[in-house]
Every structure is written in structure tokens, then in C-alpha cells.
C-alpha positions as CSV (number, residue, x, y, z in Angstrom):
1,X,-11.2,-6.5,6.1
2,X,-14.0,-4.6,4.4
3,X,-15.9,-4.5,7.7
4,X,-12.8,-3.1,9.5
5,X,-12.4,-0.2,7.0
6,X,-14.0,2.4,9.2
7,X,-11.7,1.4,12.1
8,X,-8.6,2.6,10.4
9,X,-9.8,5.4,8.1
10,X,-8.7,7.9,10.7
11,X,-5.2,6.3,10.6
12,X,-5.0,6.8,6.8
13,X,-6.1,10.4,7.4
14,X,-3.3,10.8,9.9
15,X,-0.8,9.7,7.3
16,X,-2.4,12.0,4.7
17,X,-2.2,14.9,7.1
18,X,1.3,14.1,8.4
19,X,3.1,14.2,5.0
20,X,2.7,17.1,2.6
21,X,1.9,16.3,-1.0
22,X,0.0,13.1,-0.7
23,X,-2.6,12.7,-3.4
24,X,-4.0,9.3,-2.6
25,X,-3.6,6.4,-0.1
26,X,-4.8,2.9,-1.1
27,X,-5.0,-0.3,0.9
28,X,-5.2,-3.3,-1.4
29,X,-5.1,-7.1,-1.3
30,X,-2.3,-9.0,-3.0
31,X,-4.6,-9.7,-6.0
32,X,-5.2,-6.0,-6.6
33,X,-8.5,-5.4,-5.0
34,X,-8.9,-2.0,-3.4
35,X,-9.9,-2.5,0.3
36,X,-9.8,1.1,1.4
37,X,-8.6,4.5,0.2
38,X,-8.2,8.0,1.5
39,X,-8.3,11.0,-0.9
40,X,-8.3,10.7,-4.6
41,X,-10.9,9.4,-7.0
42,X,-12.4,5.9,-6.3
43,X,-11.9,4.8,-9.9
44,X,-8.3,5.9,-9.9
45,X,-7.8,4.0,-6.6
46,X,-9.1,0.9,-8.2
47,X,-6.7,1.3,-11.1
48,X,-3.8,1.9,-8.7
49,X,-4.7,-1.2,-6.7
50,X,-4.8,-3.3,-9.9
51,X,-1.4,-2.0,-11.0
52,X,0.0,-2.6,-7.5
53,X,-0.7,-6.3,-7.8
54,X,1.6,-6.5,-10.8
55,X,4.3,-4.4,-9.1
56,X,4.3,-6.4,-5.9
57,X,4.6,-9.6,-7.9
58,X,7.5,-8.2,-10.0
59,X,9.3,-6.9,-6.9
60,X,8.9,-10.3,-5.2
61,X,10.3,-12.0,-8.3
62,X,13.3,-9.7,-8.4
63,X,13.8,-10.1,-4.6
64,X,14.1,-13.8,-5.0
65,X,17.2,-13.3,-7.1
66,X,19.1,-11.7,-4.2
67,X,20.7,-14.6,-2.4
68,X,20.7,-13.0,1.1
69,X,17.0,-12.2,1.2
70,X,13.8,-14.1,2.0
71,X,12.4,-13.1,-1.4
72,X,9.6,-11.0,0.0
73,X,8.9,-7.4,-1.1
74,X,9.0,-4.8,1.7
75,X,8.9,-1.5,-0.1
76,X,8.9,-0.2,-3.7
77,X,9.5,3.4,-4.4
78,X,9.2,4.9,-7.9
79,X,10.3,8.4,-8.5
80,X,8.9,10.1,-11.6
81,X,8.7,13.5,-13.0
82,X,6.4,15.4,-10.6
83,X,6.1,12.9,-7.8
84,X,6.6,9.5,-6.1
85,X,4.8,6.2,-5.8
86,X,5.2,4.0,-2.7
87,X,4.1,0.4,-2.2
88,X,4.7,-1.3,1.2
89,X,3.9,-4.7,2.4
90,X,1.3,-4.3,5.2
91,X,0.6,-7.8,6.5
92,X,-0.2,-11.2,4.9
93,X,-1.7,-10.5,1.5
94,X,-2.2,-6.8,2.1
95,X,-0.3,-3.7,0.8
96,X,-0.3,0.0,1.4
97,X,0.2,2.3,-1.6
98,X,0.7,6.1,-1.7
99,X,0.9,8.6,-4.5
100,X,2.5,11.9,-3.7
101,X,3.9,15.0,-5.4
102,X,7.4,16.4,-5.1
103,X,6.6,18.2,-1.8
104,X,6.8,14.7,-0.2
105,X,10.0,13.9,1.6
106,X,10.7,10.2,0.7
107,X,12.4,9.4,4.1
108,X,9.5,10.8,6.1
109,X,6.9,9.1,3.9
110,X,8.5,5.6,4.2
111,X,8.9,6.1,8.0
112,X,5.3,7.1,8.5
113,X,4.1,4.3,6.3
114,X,6.1,1.8,8.3
115,X,4.7,3.3,11.6
116,X,1.2,3.0,10.2
117,X,1.8,-0.6,9.0
118,X,3.1,-1.6,12.5
119,X,0.0,0.0,14.2
120,X,-2.6,-1.5,12.0
121,X,-0.9,-4.4,10.4
122,X,-3.4,-7.0,11.8
123,X,-6.3,-4.9,10.4
124,X,-4.7,-4.7,6.9
125,X,-4.3,-8.4,6.5
126,X,-6.5,-9.7,3.7
127,X,-7.4,-13.3,3.9
128,X,-7.2,-15.3,0.7
129,X,-10.4,-15.7,-1.3
130,X,-11.9,-18.8,-2.9
131,X,-14.9,-18.5,-5.2
132,X,-15.1,-14.8,-4.3
133,X,-15.5,-15.6,-0.6
134,X,-13.0,-14.9,2.2
135,X,-11.6,-18.0,3.8
């Protein structure tokens, strides 16, 4: 995945340019490693990626309590004073996270994120690691 980063940076930029109010886009692995980012501070992107690991785990645990679902997390949206946070499954063991301010229209954001995931889902897949090596 790290080698593929340059191949989809322009797609992250397209999302950034297509929705007003985006502060940061982060692509991360299921264990909270930042794989790529667009905009925002690199250290903040690392913190967001680490926090997302916990959020996706929590959302998956809650999803398992709904009898009619497969237990997988598809999308988490958190609305807070001043903005929104989005976390979307983007392939096996990979996620797409976006931080945006109040100018962002939630429906447009989730639709564009979904379109991006469909287009580059295979590139966003993060293989599991063993002993700090991809398998």
C-alpha cells in the first residue's frame, strides 16, 4: 500500500476539492497506521489514524448487536460543534477518514467518499502485518 500512495494522491485531492470545508483526509489500516493523507498536519493525521482504529472496532462491536446485519462497520459520522468526522470502510483492513468543518454537506461528503472507495478500493486494501512485515 505504501508504494501505491502516489497512485491515488490525486484522487484524495479530488475529494478535497469536491467538498467545501475538508480539513484533512486520512487513509489508514485497521490497526491505526496512517497509510496516506491529504491536507492537514502529518502528526495530526497519525493521531486521527490511531483514534480511528478504536472507533472502527467500537462501531463493529455495536454493529454485531443488530440482528439483521453482517456486523461490519460501513460508515461512522460524528457531528460536533464546528464540524464533522467521517470514517468509512475502504476495503479489507483499510479505512478512509475525513475531518471537515460546518460548510461540509454530510450527504455530499458520504456520497463522494463512497465513490472514491469504489474507484480505488483495491488500492486502499491494507494486507495484515506480522512482525512488522506485510504478508
